N, C-alpha and C positions, 0 to 999 in steps of 0.2 A: 504494500500500500504506500502511496506517496504521502508524505507528511503534510497535513494541511497547514497553510501559512497563517490563517487568521484565527487565532485562539482567543476566546472570550471567557472571562472568569465570572463565576456566580457572584451576585451581590451579597451572598451569605458567606463571604470569604473569611470573616472573623477579623479580630483586631491585629495589631502589630503590623507585620509586613503583608498580611492578607493572603498568605499562601496555603491556608488550611482548607482547601476546597477542591472542587473539580473545575475543569475548563472544557469548553466545547468548541468545535470548529465544524462549520457546516459547509457541505458541498451540495451540488445539485441532487445527488442520489444517495448520499451517505452522511451520517453525523458521526464525528469522532469525539471520544470522551477520554480525558486523561487526568491524572492526579496532579494538581498544581505543585505539590511538594516534590514530585519526582517526574518532571515532564519528559525526561529522556527514556523513561521506562515504558512499559506496555501501554498501548492505546487501544481502546475498545472502539469498534465501529458498528454502526447499526444502519439499516435502511431508514431513510428519512421518515417514511410512513410509520414504521414501528416505533421510532423515537417520539414522534408526535403523539401517537396513541399513549405511550408511557407517560409523557408529561401531562396530557389531559386526564389520565387516570389519577395521577398524583394530586391534581387540582380538584378532583371530584369529592364532594362531601362523603364522609363515611356514613353508611346506612344507619348505624345504631346511635351515633352521637350527633350527626349533623355538622360535625367539625370537618375541616379539610386537613389533609396531611400537609405538613410543611413542605412546600415546593420551592425549588431553587429558582431565583430570578437571575437570568443570565444577562449581564450588561454588555453593551456594544463596545 
């Protein structure tokens, strides 16, 4: 896989240097995800549609509580 150029970090990156989170890079057909603490290590890739469904599921209220799961906000 070619390494995507445009990595974006989640707004939930935490304090300090803000590297305790995940980063994503989107291409037309795939989304790449990596650990911001170790960007040179393994990168996971997903079909764009599957990643979109995952994010939507995370944002959906839980049936028993009405609360949503904490979803990452990816900054540009």
